[in-house]
ChimeraX commands (.cxc) that place a marker at each C-alpha (Angstrom):
marker #1 position 84.86,20.37,42.55 radius 0.5
marker #1 position 87.34,18.31,40.55 radius 0.5
marker #1 position 90.42,16.84,42.26 radius 0.5
marker #1 position 93.22,14.83,40.70 radius 0.5
marker #1 position 93.73,11.60,42.69 radius 0.5
marker #1 position 97.52,11.69,42.43 radius 0.5
marker #1 position 99.11,15.13,42.80 radius 0.5
marker #1 position 102.50,14.07,41.45 radius 0.5
marker #1 position 101.18,11.81,38.73 radius 0.5
marker #1 position 99.46,8.45,39.00 radius 0.5
marker #1 position 101.56,5.29,39.55 radius 0.5
marker #1 position 102.39,3.69,36.20 radius 0.5
marker #1 position 101.12,6.71,34.25 radius 0.5
marker #1 position 101.83,6.43,30.52 radius 0.5
marker #1 position 101.91,10.16,30.03 radius 0.5
marker #1 position 100.46,13.46,31.25 radius 0.5
marker #1 position 97.39,13.80,29.09 radius 0.5
marker #1 position 93.91,14.00,30.64 radius 0.5
marker #1 position 93.44,10.23,30.08 radius 0.5
marker #1 position 96.51,9.60,32.29 radius 0.5
marker #1 position 95.14,11.70,35.19 radius 0.5
marker #1 position 92.41,9.89,37.18 radius 0.5
marker #1 position 90.18,12.25,39.14 radius 0.5
marker #1 position 87.20,12.58,41.39 radius 0.5
marker #1 position 84.39,15.12,41.17 radius 0.5
marker #1 position 82.95,16.00,44.56 radius 0.5
marker #1 position 79.42,17.31,44.92 radius 0.5
marker #1 position 78.54,18.19,48.46 radius 0.5
marker #1 position 75.13,18.51,50.08 radius 0.5
marker #1 position 73.86,21.40,52.13 radius 0.5
marker #1 position 74.28,20.41,55.75 radius 0.5
marker #1 position 75.19,22.10,59.01 radius 0.5
marker #1 position 76.98,18.97,60.26 radius 0.5
marker #1 position 79.14,16.32,58.61 radius 0.5
marker #1 position 77.43,13.94,56.18 radius 0.5
marker #1 position 78.21,10.52,54.80 radius 0.5
marker #1 position 79.91,10.21,51.41 radius 0.5
marker #1 position 79.43,7.89,48.45 radius 0.5
marker #1 position 82.21,7.21,45.97 radius 0.5
marker #1 position 80.66,6.22,42.64 radius 0.5
marker #1 position 82.46,3.95,40.14 radius 0.5
marker #1 position 80.61,3.72,36.81 radius 0.5
marker #1 position 80.78,0.59,34.70 radius 0.5
marker #1 position 81.99,0.13,31.15 radius 0.5
marker #1 position 83.64,-3.25,30.95 radius 0.5
marker #1 position 87.01,-1.80,32.14 radius 0.5
marker #1 position 87.13,-0.25,28.66 radius 0.5
marker #1 position 85.14,2.94,29.23 radius 0.5
marker #1 position 82.93,4.68,31.75 radius 0.5
marker #1 position 79.09,4.96,31.60 radius 0.5
marker #1 position 79.22,8.50,32.97 radius 0.5
marker #1 position 75.50,9.34,32.59 radius 0.5
marker #1 position 73.23,6.59,33.95 radius 0.5
marker #1 position 75.90,5.08,36.22 radius 0.5
marker #1 position 77.63,8.37,37.00 radius 0.5
marker #1 position 75.84,11.73,36.91 radius 0.5
marker #1 position 72.43,10.28,37.65 radius 0.5
marker #1 position 73.90,8.52,40.69 radius 0.5
marker #1 position 75.47,11.77,41.87 radius 0.5
marker #1 position 71.95,13.24,41.89 radius 0.5
marker #1 position 70.55,10.25,43.75 radius 0.5
marker #1 position 73.30,10.27,46.39 radius 0.5
marker #1 position 72.73,13.96,47.03 radius 0.5
marker #1 position 68.98,13.42,47.23 radius 0.5
marker #1 position 69.39,11.02,50.19 radius 0.5
marker #1 position 71.82,13.28,51.99 radius 0.5
marker #1 position 75.23,11.88,50.89 radius 0.5
marker #1 position 78.12,13.87,49.45 radius 0.5
marker #1 position 78.72,12.33,46.05 radius 0.5
marker #1 position 82.24,11.55,44.82 radius 0.5
marker #1 position 82.33,10.49,41.13 radius 0.5
marker #1 position 85.48,8.52,40.42 radius 0.5
marker #1 position 86.94,8.53,36.90 radius 0.5
marker #1 position 89.41,5.68,37.16 radius 0.5
marker #1 position 91.84,4.49,34.51 radius 0.5
marker #1 position 90.81,1.62,32.26 radius 0.5
marker #1 position 91.79,-0.19,29.02 radius 0.5
marker #1 position 90.13,2.49,26.87 radius 0.5
marker #1 position 92.77,4.85,28.23 radius 0.5
marker #1 position 95.52,2.26,27.88 radius 0.5
marker #1 position 95.40,0.83,31.40 radius 0.5
marker #1 position 94.68,-2.64,32.83 radius 0.5
marker #1 position 95.46,-4.00,36.28 radius 0.5
marker #1 position 96.59,-2.56,38.73 radius 0.5
marker #1 position 95.57,0.99,37.67 radius 0.5
marker #1 position 91.76,0.74,38.30 radius 0.5
marker #1 position 92.14,-0.59,41.87 radius 0.5
marker #1 position 94.95,1.84,42.64 radius 0.5
marker #1 position 92.67,4.70,41.65 radius 0.5
marker #1 position 89.63,3.47,43.54 radius 0.5
marker #1 position 91.58,2.75,46.72 radius 0.5
marker #1 position 93.16,6.18,46.43 radius 0.5
marker #1 position 89.70,7.71,46.20 radius 0.5
marker #1 position 88.73,6.11,49.49 radius 0.5
marker #1 position 91.89,7.29,51.17 radius 0.5
marker #1 position 91.51,10.77,49.77 radius 0.5
marker #1 position 87.91,11.20,50.98 radius 0.5
marker #1 position 89.01,9.94,54.38 radius 0.5
marker #1 position 91.98,12.37,54.46 radius 0.5
marker #1 position 89.81,15.31,53.35 radius 0.5
marker #1 position 86.79,14.43,55.51 radius 0.5
marker #1 position 87.05,17.44,57.86 radius 0.5
marker #1 position 87.72,19.89,54.96 radius 0.5
marker #1 position 84.76,18.52,52.93 radius 0.5
marker #1 position 82.34,18.24,55.87 radius 0.5
marker #1 position 82.24,14.42,55.71 radius 0.5
marker #1 position 81.87,12.00,58.64 radius 0.5
marker #1 position 84.98,9.74,58.30 radius 0.5
marker #1 position 83.01,6.77,59.69 radius 0.5
marker #1 position 80.42,7.02,56.91 radius 0.5
marker #1 position 82.40,6.70,53.69 radius 0.5
marker #1 position 80.84,4.28,51.18 radius 0.5
marker #1 position 81.60,3.12,47.68 radius 0.5
marker #1 position 79.23,2.12,44.86 radius 0.5
marker #1 position 79.93,0.34,41.57 radius 0.5
marker #1 position 78.08,-0.87,38.52 radius 0.5
marker #1 position 78.94,-3.78,36.25 radius 0.5
marker #1 position 82.76,-3.72,35.84 radius 0.5
marker #1 position 82.72,-0.79,38.29 radius 0.5
marker #1 position 81.04,-3.29,40.66 radius 0.5
marker #1 position 83.93,-5.64,40.19 radius 0.5
marker #1 position 86.28,-2.80,40.99 radius 0.5
marker #1 position 84.34,-2.03,44.16 radius 0.5
marker #1 position 84.25,-5.75,45.10 radius 0.5
marker #1 position 88.06,-5.70,44.85 radius 0.5
marker #1 position 88.28,-2.61,47.05 radius 0.5
marker #1 position 86.11,-4.18,49.77 radius 0.5
marker #1 position 88.00,-7.49,49.79 radius 0.5
marker #1 position 91.58,-6.25,49.29 radius 0.5
marker #1 position 91.91,-3.16,51.46 radius 0.5
marker #1 position 94.62,-2.18,53.91 radius 0.5
marker #1 position 95.10,0.15,56.89 radius 0.5
marker #1 position 97.34,2.58,55.08 radius 0.5
marker #1 position 101.04,3.28,55.30 radius 0.5
marker #1 position 101.47,5.18,58.57 radius 0.5
marker #1 position 105.15,5.90,57.74 radius 0.5
marker #1 position 104.33,7.59,54.41 radius 0.5
marker #1 position 105.17,11.26,53.90 radius 0.5
marker #1 position 101.90,11.48,51.93 radius 0.5
marker #1 position 99.01,12.08,54.40 radius 0.5
marker #1 position 96.53,10.51,51.93 radius 0.5
marker #1 position 98.61,7.27,51.74 radius 0.5
marker #1 position 98.47,7.06,55.55 radius 0.5
marker #1 position 94.67,6.52,55.44 radius 0.5
marker #1 position 92.79,3.21,55.45 radius 0.5
marker #1 position 91.31,2.10,52.07 radius 0.5
marker #1 position 88.50,0.17,53.75 radius 0.5
marker #1 position 85.13,1.78,53.01 radius 0.5
marker #1 position 82.42,1.75,55.72 radius 0.5
marker #1 position 79.76,0.33,53.32 radius 0.5
marker #1 position 79.38,-0.74,49.72 radius 0.5
marker #1 position 76.69,-0.90,47.03 radius 0.5
marker #1 position 77.12,-3.33,44.14 radius 0.5
marker #1 position 74.73,-2.96,41.21 radius 0.5
marker #1 position 74.68,-5.84,38.68 radius 0.5
marker #1 position 78.40,-6.35,39.39 radius 0.5
marker #1 position 80.92,-8.43,37.56 radius 0.5
marker #1 position 82.34,-10.64,40.35 radius 0.5
marker #1 position 83.72,-13.87,39.12 radius 0.5
marker #1 position 86.81,-14.36,36.92 radius 0.5
marker #1 position 87.59,-17.55,35.03 radius 0.5
marker #1 position 84.13,-19.07,35.52 radius 0.5
marker #1 position 81.17,-20.03,33.36 radius 0.5
marker #1 position 79.39,-16.77,34.18 radius 0.5
marker #1 position 82.35,-14.37,33.95 radius 0.5
marker #1 position 81.96,-11.26,31.80 radius 0.5
marker #1 position 84.81,-12.08,29.46 radius 0.5
marker #1 position 85.19,-8.54,28.11 radius 0.5
marker #1 position 85.85,-7.18,31.58 radius 0.5
marker #1 position 88.28,-9.97,32.38 radius 0.5
marker #1 position 90.31,-9.40,29.20 radius 0.5
marker #1 position 90.36,-5.60,29.61 radius 0.5
marker #1 position 91.52,-5.85,33.20 radius 0.5
marker #1 position 93.85,-8.88,33.15 radius 0.5
marker #1 position 94.67,-9.58,29.47 radius 0.5
marker #1 position 93.81,-12.45,27.17 radius 0.5
marker #1 position 95.84,-15.11,28.96 radius 0.5
marker #1 position 95.67,-14.42,32.68 radius 0.5
marker #1 position 97.12,-17.19,34.86 radius 0.5
marker #1 position 94.91,-19.32,37.07 radius 0.5
marker #1 position 96.45,-17.65,40.12 radius 0.5
marker #1 position 95.59,-14.20,38.82 radius 0.5
marker #1 position 92.03,-15.23,37.99 radius 0.5
marker #1 position 91.60,-16.52,41.56 radius 0.5
marker #1 position 93.05,-13.28,42.93 radius 0.5
marker #1 position 90.37,-11.30,41.09 radius 0.5
marker #1 position 87.44,-13.71,41.55 radius 0.5
marker #1 position 86.01,-11.56,44.34 radius 0.5
marker #1 position 83.68,-14.24,45.72 radius 0.5
marker #1 position 86.87,-16.13,46.73 radius 0.5
marker #1 position 88.27,-13.13,48.62 radius 0.5
marker #1 position 85.45,-11.96,50.92 radius 0.5
marker #1 position 86.81,-11.44,54.46 radius 0.5
marker #1 position 85.05,-11.31,57.81 radius 0.5
marker #1 position 85.86,-7.55,57.93 radius 0.5
marker #1 position 84.51,-6.82,54.45 radius 0.5
marker #1 position 82.18,-3.83,55.01 radius 0.5
marker #1 position 78.37,-4.21,54.94 radius 0.5
marker #1 position 77.26,-4.56,51.34 radius 0.5
marker #1 position 74.02,-4.06,49.38 radius 0.5
marker #1 position 73.69,-5.96,46.11 radius 0.5
marker #1 position 71.14,-5.64,43.33 radius 0.5
marker #1 position 70.83,-7.63,40.08 radius 0.5
marker #1 position 68.17,-8.68,37.55 radius 0.5
marker #1 position 67.39,-12.17,36.32 radius 0.5
marker #1 position 67.13,-10.80,32.78 radius 0.5
marker #1 position 70.71,-9.57,32.79 radius 0.5
marker #1 position 72.49,-11.63,30.10 radius 0.5
marker #1 position 75.96,-10.04,29.74 radius 0.5
marker #1 position 76.59,-10.23,33.52 radius 0.5
marker #1 position 74.44,-13.13,34.87 radius 0.5
marker #1 position 72.84,-12.86,38.28 radius 0.5
marker #1 position 75.07,-15.69,39.50 radius 0.5
marker #1 position 77.76,-13.06,39.99 radius 0.5
marker #1 position 75.80,-11.41,42.78 radius 0.5
marker #1 position 74.58,-14.75,44.13 radius 0.5
marker #1 position 78.06,-16.17,44.75 radius 0.5
marker #1 position 79.30,-12.92,46.35 radius 0.5
marker #1 position 76.37,-12.81,48.68 radius 0.5
marker #1 position 76.87,-16.50,49.60 radius 0.5
marker #1 position 80.49,-15.72,50.45 radius 0.5
marker #1 position 79.32,-12.76,52.58 radius 0.5
marker #1 position 76.94,-15.03,54.54 radius 0.5
marker #1 position 79.74,-17.65,55.02 radius 0.5
marker #1 position 82.03,-14.90,56.47 radius 0.5
marker #1 position 79.33,-13.21,58.57 radius 0.5
marker #1 position 79.37,-9.98,56.56 radius 0.5
marker #1 position 76.11,-8.06,56.97 radius 0.5
marker #1 position 74.21,-6.99,53.88 radius 0.5
marker #1 position 71.25,-7.42,51.56 radius 0.5
marker #1 position 70.79,-9.04,48.18 radius 0.5
marker #1 position 67.93,-7.84,45.98 radius 0.5
marker #1 position 67.22,-9.84,42.81 radius 0.5
marker #1 position 64.61,-8.47,40.43 radius 0.5
marker #1 position 63.03,-10.22,37.47 radius 0.5
marker #1 position 62.79,-7.30,34.99 radius 0.5
marker #1 position 65.49,-5.29,33.32 radius 0.5
marker #1 position 68.45,-5.84,30.98 radius 0.5
marker #1 position 72.06,-5.26,31.93 radius 0.5
marker #1 position 72.83,-1.65,32.81 radius 0.5
marker #1 position 69.49,-0.52,34.21 radius 0.5
marker #1 position 70.97,2.27,36.32 radius 0.5
marker #1 position 68.19,3.68,38.52 radius 0.5
marker #1 position 65.74,1.39,36.62 radius 0.5
marker #1 position 63.12,4.15,36.24 radius 0.5
marker #1 position 59.91,2.84,34.68 radius 0.5
marker #1 position 60.92,-0.84,35.07 radius 0.5
marker #1 position 58.17,-2.51,37.14 radius 0.5
marker #1 position 59.50,-3.89,40.41 radius 0.5
marker #1 position 63.13,-3.14,39.69 radius 0.5
marker #1 position 62.51,0.63,40.02 radius 0.5
marker #1 position 62.18,0.01,43.78 radius 0.5
marker #1 position 65.88,-0.78,44.28 radius 0.5
marker #1 position 67.05,2.80,45.05 radius 0.5
marker #1 position 64.33,3.07,47.73 radius 0.5
marker #1 position 65.33,-0.34,49.16 radius 0.5
marker #1 position 68.96,0.77,49.22 radius 0.5
marker #1 position 68.00,4.00,50.97 radius 0.5
marker #1 position 66.17,2.04,53.65 radius 0.5
marker #1 position 69.20,-0.15,54.15 radius 0.5
marker #1 position 71.50,2.90,54.52 radius 0.5
marker #1 position 69.12,4.26,57.14 radius 0.5
marker #1 position 69.31,1.00,59.07 radius 0.5
marker #1 position 73.12,1.28,58.94 radius 0.5
marker #1 position 72.76,4.88,60.18 radius 0.5
marker #1 position 74.72,6.11,57.18 radius 0.5
marker #1 position 72.02,8.60,56.23 radius 0.5
marker #1 position 69.55,10.57,58.39 radius 0.5
marker link #1:1,2 radius 0.2
marker link #1:2,3 radius 0.2
marker link #1:3,4 radius 0.2
marker link #1:4,5 radius 0.2
marker link #1:5,6 radius 0.2
marker link #1:6,7 radius 0.2
marker link #1:7,8 radius 0.2
marker link #1:8,9 radius 0.2
marker link #1:9,10 radius 0.2
marker link #1:10,11 radius 0.2
marker link #1:11,12 radius 0.2
marker link #1:12,13 radius 0.2
marker link #1:13,14 radius 0.2
marker link #1:14,15 radius 0.2
marker link #1:15,16 radius 0.2
marker link #1:16,17 radius 0.2
marker link #1:17,18 radius 0.2
marker link #1:18,19 radius 0.2
marker link #1:19,20 radius 0.2
marker link #1:20,21 radius 0.2
marker link #1:21,22 radius 0.2
marker link #1:22,23 radius 0.2
marker link #1:23,24 radius 0.2
marker link #1:24,25 radius 0.2
marker link #1:25,26 radius 0.2
marker link #1:26,27 radius 0.2
marker link #1:27,28 radius 0.2
marker link #1:28,29 radius 0.2
marker link #1:29,30 radius 0.2
marker link #1:30,31 radius 0.2
marker link #1:31,32 radius 0.2
marker link #1:32,33 radius 0.2
marker link #1:33,34 radius 0.2
marker link #1:34,35 radius 0.2
marker link #1:35,36 radius 0.2
marker link #1:36,37 radius 0.2
marker link #1:37,38 radius 0.2
marker link #1:38,39 radius 0.2
marker link #1:39,40 radius 0.2
marker link #1:40,41 radius 0.2
marker link #1:41,42 radius 0.2
marker link #1:42,43 radius 0.2
marker link #1:43,44 radius 0.2
marker link #1:44,45 radius 0.2
marker link #1:45,46 radius 0.2
marker link #1:46,47 radius 0.2
marker link #1:47,48 radius 0.2
marker link #1:48,49 radius 0.2
marker link #1:49,50 radius 0.2
marker link #1:50,51 radius 0.2
marker link #1:51,52 radius 0.2
marker link #1:52,53 radius 0.2
marker link #1:53,54 radius 0.2
marker link #1:54,55 radius 0.2
marker link #1:55,56 radius 0.2
marker link #1:56,57 radius 0.2
marker link #1:57,58 radius 0.2
marker link #1:58,59 radius 0.2
marker link #1:59,60 radius 0.2
marker link #1:60,61 radius 0.2
marker link #1:61,62 radius 0.2
marker link #1:62,63 radius 0.2
marker link #1:63,64 radius 0.2
marker link #1:64,65 radius 0.2
marker link #1:65,66 radius 0.2
marker link #1:66,67 radius 0.2
marker link #1:67,68 radius 0.2
marker link #1:68,69 radius 0.2
marker link #1:69,70 radius 0.2
marker link #1:70,71 radius 0.2
marker link #1:71,72 radius 0.2
marker link #1:72,73 radius 0.2
marker link #1:73,74 radius 0.2
marker link #1:74,75 radius 0.2
marker link #1:75,76 radius 0.2
marker link #1:76,77 radius 0.2
marker link #1:77,78 radius 0.2
marker link #1:78,79 radius 0.2
marker link #1:79,80 radius 0.2
marker link #1:80,81 radius 0.2
marker link #1:81,82 radius 0.2
marker link #1:82,83 radius 0.2
marker link #1:83,84 radius 0.2
marker link #1:84,85 radius 0.2
marker link #1:85,86 radius 0.2
marker link #1:86,87 radius 0.2
marker link #1:87,88 radius 0.2
marker link #1:88,89 radius 0.2
marker link #1:89,90 radius 0.2
marker link #1:90,91 radius 0.2
marker link #1:91,92 radius 0.2
marker link #1:92,93 radius 0.2
marker link #1:93,94 radius 0.2
marker link #1:94,95 radius 0.2
marker link #1:95,96 radius 0.2
marker link #1:96,97 radius 0.2
marker link #1:97,98 radius 0.2
marker link #1:98,99 radius 0.2
marker link #1:99,100 radius 0.2
marker link #1:100,101 radius 0.2
marker link #1:101,102 radius 0.2
marker link #1:102,103 radius 0.2
marker link #1:103,104 radius 0.2
marker link #1:104,105 radius 0.2
marker link #1:105,106 radius 0.2
marker link #1:106,107 radius 0.2
marker link #1:107,108 radius 0.2
marker link #1:108,109 radius 0.2
marker link #1:109,110 radius 0.2
marker link #1:110,111 radius 0.2
marker link #1:111,112 radius 0.2
marker link #1:112,113 radius 0.2
marker link #1:113,114 radius 0.2
marker link #1:114,115 radius 0.2
marker link #1:115,116 radius 0.2
marker link #1:116,117 radius 0.2
marker link #1:117,118 radius 0.2
marker link #1:118,119 radius 0.2
marker link #1:119,120 radius 0.2
marker link #1:120,121 radius 0.2
marker link #1:121,122 radius 0.2
marker link #1:122,123 radius 0.2
marker link #1:123,124 radius 0.2
marker link #1:124,125 radius 0.2
marker link #1:125,126 radius 0.2
marker link #1:126,127 radius 0.2
marker link #1:127,128 radius 0.2
marker link #1:128,129 radius 0.2
marker link #1:129,130 radius 0.2
marker link #1:130,131 radius 0.2
marker link #1:131,132 radius 0.2
marker link #1:132,133 radius 0.2
marker link #1:133,134 radius 0.2
marker link #1:134,135 radius 0.2
marker link #1:135,136 radius 0.2
marker link #1:136,137 radius 0.2
marker link #1:137,138 radius 0.2
marker link #1:138,139 radius 0.2
marker link #1:139,140 radius 0.2
marker link #1:140,141 radius 0.2
marker link #1:141,142 radius 0.2
marker link #1:142,143 radius 0.2
marker link #1:143,144 radius 0.2
marker link #1:144,145 radius 0.2
marker link #1:145,146 radius 0.2
marker link #1:146,147 radius 0.2
marker link #1:147,148 radius 0.2
marker link #1:148,149 radius 0.2
marker link #1:149,150 radius 0.2
marker link #1:150,151 radius 0.2
marker link #1:151,152 radius 0.2
marker link #1:152,153 radius 0.2
marker link #1:153,154 radius 0.2
marker link #1:154,155 radius 0.2
marker link #1:155,156 radius 0.2
marker link #1:156,157 radius 0.2
marker link #1:157,158 radius 0.2
marker link #1:158,159 radius 0.2
marker link #1:159,160 radius 0.2
marker link #1:160,161 radius 0.2
marker link #1:161,162 radius 0.2
marker link #1:162,163 radius 0.2
marker link #1:163,164 radius 0.2
marker link #1:164,165 radius 0.2
marker link #1:165,166 radius 0.2
marker link #1:166,167 radius 0.2
marker link #1:167,168 radius 0.2
marker link #1:168,169 radius 0.2
marker link #1:169,170 radius 0.2
marker link #1:170,171 radius 0.2
marker link #1:171,172 radius 0.2
marker link #1:172,173 radius 0.2
marker link #1:173,174 radius 0.2
marker link #1:174,175 radius 0.2
marker link #1:175,176 radius 0.2
marker link #1:176,177 radius 0.2
marker link #1:177,178 radius 0.2
marker link #1:178,179 radius 0.2
marker link #1:179,180 radius 0.2
marker link #1:180,181 radius 0.2
marker link #1:181,182 radius 0.2
marker link #1:182,183 radius 0.2
marker link #1:183,184 radius 0.2
marker link #1:184,185 radius 0.2
marker link #1:185,186 radius 0.2
marker link #1:186,187 radius 0.2
marker link #1:187,188 radius 0.2
marker link #1:188,189 radius 0.2
marker link #1:189,190 radius 0.2
marker link #1:190,191 radius 0.2
marker link #1:191,192 radius 0.2
marker link #1:192,193 radius 0.2
marker link #1:193,194 radius 0.2
marker link #1:194,195 radius 0.2
marker link #1:195,196 radius 0.2
marker link #1:196,197 radius 0.2
marker link #1:197,198 radius 0.2
marker link #1:198,199 radius 0.2
marker link #1:199,200 radius 0.2
marker link #1:200,201 radius 0.2
marker link #1:201,202 radius 0.2
marker link #1:202,203 radius 0.2
marker link #1:203,204 radius 0.2
marker link #1:204,205 radius 0.2
marker link #1:205,206 radius 0.2
marker link #1:206,207 radius 0.2
marker link #1:207,208 radius 0.2
marker link #1:208,209 radius 0.2
marker link #1:209,210 radius 0.2
marker link #1:210,211 radius 0.2
marker link #1:211,212 radius 0.2
marker link #1:212,213 radius 0.2
marker link #1:213,214 radius 0.2
marker link #1:214,215 radius 0.2
marker link #1:215,216 radius 0.2
marker link #1:216,217 radius 0.2
marker link #1:217,218 radius 0.2
marker link #1:218,219 radius 0.2
marker link #1:219,220 radius 0.2
marker link #1:220,221 radius 0.2
marker link #1:221,222 radius 0.2
marker link #1:222,223 radius 0.2
marker link #1:223,224 radius 0.2
marker link #1:224,225 radius 0.2
marker link #1:225,226 radius 0.2
marker link #1:226,227 radius 0.2
marker link #1:227,228 radius 0.2
marker link #1:228,229 radius 0.2
marker link #1:229,230 radius 0.2
marker link #1:230,231 radius 0.2
marker link #1:231,232 radius 0.2
marker link #1:232,233 radius 0.2
marker link #1:233,234 radius 0.2
marker link #1:234,235 radius 0.2
marker link #1:235,236 radius 0.2
marker link #1:236,237 radius 0.2
marker link #1:237,238 radius 0.2
marker link #1:238,239 radius 0.2
marker link #1:239,240 radius 0.2
marker link #1:240,241 radius 0.2
marker link #1:241,242 radius 0.2
marker link #1:242,243 radius 0.2
marker link #1:243,244 radius 0.2
marker link #1:244,245 radius 0.2
marker link #1:245,246 radius 0.2
marker link #1:246,247 radius 0.2
marker link #1:247,248 radius 0.2
marker link #1:248,249 radius 0.2
marker link #1:249,250 radius 0.2
marker link #1:250,251 radius 0.2
marker link #1:251,252 radius 0.2
marker link #1:252,253 radius 0.2
marker link #1:253,254 radius 0.2
marker link #1:254,255 radius 0.2
marker link #1:255,256 radius 0.2
marker link #1:256,257 radius 0.2
marker link #1:257,258 radius 0.2
marker link #1:258,259 radius 0.2
marker link #1:259,260 radius 0.2
marker link #1:260,261 radius 0.2
marker link #1:261,262 radius 0.2
marker link #1:262,263 radius 0.2
marker link #1:263,264 radius 0.2
marker link #1:264,265 radius 0.2
marker link #1:265,266 radius 0.2
marker link #1:266,267 radius 0.2
marker link #1:267,268 radius 0.2
view
């Protein structure tokens, strides 16, 4: 089931072509009662979307552990969009799943979000810069909270303006000459809050484009703010491992994440 995120056109839309219409694809699981949901944000350096190994394969994985999968095709520089379009779309996806929870057989207290690489940065923004919704809005979706109930960050871009920033993601999102204030605003390790939702992080030491320090500083900030979560650092695997099938050691991360989700009571 495909659903446009913005019925009347996305804010700041440059046109009405498919590239200007962010959407979600919902794939439900067979269940008599409501299930949790996982919104999936593929990576691609804010210049594209890795729709296979960080998209469709993750939809299959989410369904396999009992979660309704919601694949989010957000706007990015490859479609002509930088900030604020990606975060507007991702926050809208959270609000929409919450608003449609009853219709889509979803438990509104079990709505999570997952991101890879630049999609991980997008998710880190969502879980540090959420709001309760606009209760006065005529749009029932806008009335909903954009705070997810849990998050999964896989080899995420986190920091901006630092020695280990992924420069391509920074430029695509914020432009060549972002101000210091803007870089601080989007350096997610600086914005973790005490009410940031529980978060699972995974990264590999061999990741060169997006160094493991990105996950390390975010997890340190989580600990400092008392945010529950887990950090899994694996030795093997280049950037963009996805499910990491056939990579010794690293291939365990989906199972580790599943165990964590069970502990949180997000999956049966």
